N, C-alpha and C positions, 0 to 999 in steps of 0.2 A: 825897542819901544813897543809896548803892548797895544793891541788893537782895542779900541773903545767899543764896548757892547752897547748897541742902541737901547735907549730906555723903553721904546715902544716897538717891540718886534713886529706887531701886526702892521704898523705904518710902514715899516721897512719892507716887509713882504709885499705890501700893496704897491709900493713904489717900484719894486723890482718887477712885479707882475705887469704894471702899466707900461713900464719901459720895454718889457718883452713884447707886449701887444703892439706898441708903437713900431718896434723893430719889424715885427711880422707884417704889419700893415704896410710899412714902407717897402719891404721886399715884395709883397703882393702887388703893390701899385707899380713897382718897377717892372715886374714880370708880366702882369696882365693888364696894366693900364692902357697901353696902346690898343689892345684887342677890345677892351670895353669901350674905349672912345670910338673905335671904328664901328662897333655894334650899335652904339647910340646914334651915330651919324647915319648908318644904314636904316635904322628904324625911322628916324626923322625924315629921311629921303623917301621911304616907302609911304609914310603918311602924306607927305607933300604930293607925291605922285598920285595917290588915290584921290586926294582933293582935286588935283588938276584934271584927272580923268573924268570924275563925276561932273565937274563944271564943263569940261569939253563936250561930254555926251549931252548935257542939257542944252548947251548952245547949239550943238549940231541938230538936236531934235527940234528946237525952236526954228532953226533955219529951214529944215525940211518941211515943217508945218507951214511956214510962210510960202515956200515954193509950191506946195500942194494947193494952198488957198489961192495963190496967183493963177495956177493952172485952171482951177474951177471957175474963177472970176472971168478969165479970158474965154473959156468955153461958153459960159452963160452969156457973155457979151458978143459971141459970134466971132471973136478974134482968134483965129487959129495959128497966127504967125508965131513960130518958135515953140508952140505947145508940144509937138512931138519930141523935139530935142530935150526939153525939160523933163518930160515924162520918162524918156529913156534914161536920162541921167539919174533921176530919182529911183527908177527901178533897179539901177545898178549900185548906187551909192547909199540909198536910204536904209534905215533899219527895217526889220521884218514887216512892221505895220505899214510904214509909208511905202515900202517896196511893193507890198501886196496891193495897196490902194492905187499906186501908179499903174501896175499891170492890169488891174480891173478897169481902170479908166481908159487905158489904151485899147482894151478889148471892146469896151462900150463905144468908143469912138469909131472903131472898125465896123461895128454893127450900124451905127448912124450913117457911115459912109457907104454902106452896102457891101462891105467886104466880110461876108460871113466866115469865109475860110480862115482869115487872119484872126477873127474874133474867137472862133472855136479853138484855134491853136493857142491863143493867149489864155483863155479860160482853162484849157486842159493843163497848161503849165502851172497855173496857180493851184488847181485842184490836186496836182500830183506832188507839189512841193511841201515836204514834211516840215520844213523850217518855218513855214507860214502858219499862223494860228488857225485853228479848225473853223471858226466862223467864216473867215475869208475863203477857205477851201470849199466849204459847203455851198456858199453862194455861187462860186465859180462853177462847181459841178452842176448846179441847177441851171445856170444860164447856158452852159455848154450843152446840156441835155435838151434844153428847150430849143436851141438852134438846130440840133441834130434830130429832133424828135421824129419828124416824118420819115427819116431814112433809117431809124434804128428799129431792130426787132423789139417787140414788146418785152420780151424776157430781159433784154439788156437794160431797158428803162427801169424795170422792176428791181433788178439786181443793184443798179446804181442808187436809186432813190428810196427804196423801201426803208432803210434805216432812218431817213428823214421824214417819212410819211407817217408820223405818229403824233398823237395829240400831245401838246406841250413843247414840241420842237418849234423853234422860231420859223422854220420853213415848211411847216405842216401844210399850209394852204397850197403853195406852189408845187411841192413834191407830191403831196397827196393827190392833187388833181391829175398830174401826169401818170402816177402809178395806177389810179383808179381807171383812167381811160385806157391804159395799157392792158389792164385786166379785161376790160370790155373788148378790146381788140383780140384777146385770146378766147373770148366767149365765156369768161368766168364772171358772170353777173353777180354771183353769190359773194365774190370777193370784192367786187367794185362797190356794191351797194353800201356796206358798212362804212367804207371810207368816205363816201359822199355824205352819208348821214352824220358822221362824226364832224366833218367840216361844216355842215349846215348848222350844227349846234354850237360850234366853237366861236365865241365872240372875238377871239384873237386873230381869227382868219380874216383877211381883207374882205370888205363888203362885196366886191365884184365876184370873188371866188365863192363866197358863201351863197350868193344869189344863184350862181350856176349849180352849186352843190345841192341846193334845195330842189331845183328843177330836175336834176339828174336822179336824186334820191326818189322823188315822186315818180319819175318815169320807170324806175326799177322796183316800184311797189313799196317804198319806204316813205311814209309821211313824216319827214324830219321835223317840220314845224309842230305837228300835232304831238309827236313824241316829246319834244322839248317842253311844250305847255303842260303835258301830262306829268312830266317829271317835276316841273316847278310846283304843280298843284299837290303832288304827292309829298314833296319836301315841306310845303307849307302846312300840310295836315298833320305832320309829325309833332 
């Protein structure tokens, strides 16, 4: 019996090609299907884990914020019961920001209780901890230096705080005042005077420090108020 030749060769070839692709797809699914399914499951598990972790960190941060707020509320109310334990827990378990806040609070309480040695040690630890954000470290260094000031050589004060004693730095007033006085203790009036003058003109410096800076600048022969007014007049005439 002779084979019947198809009337439409193109249709025949197309059917053969589709059958071949189905066969290839079936073999591919049998060979790689389990691996693909496992990969999809791992991907979904990773996404679920990431969502859980982000939610966990948010809940954890909210809990730490509530703990810190409770500590401040109790301190302001004069209720010290259990405060130290909560501060210690937050300083160990909190994220970098809340840990720094807890350590600074503990040091401030030590100052309030007259324990300067413990306060200095606490501030020193914060200032030296590179895992803590720089603003926390800066304020810790300033407070540490203020507590140690009378016992420190002027050169040590200058080395510590000179990078902060510049206009535009948030701690210019506190750092600038200590650095300028340290220069005076070294007999370097020519280095102290410009710092006092700059603080006297800087409206971002706290009023108390600005007032003292005006007086010190005047005593050193720099009329900071007059210079400031002259500068304003000069700018207005331009």
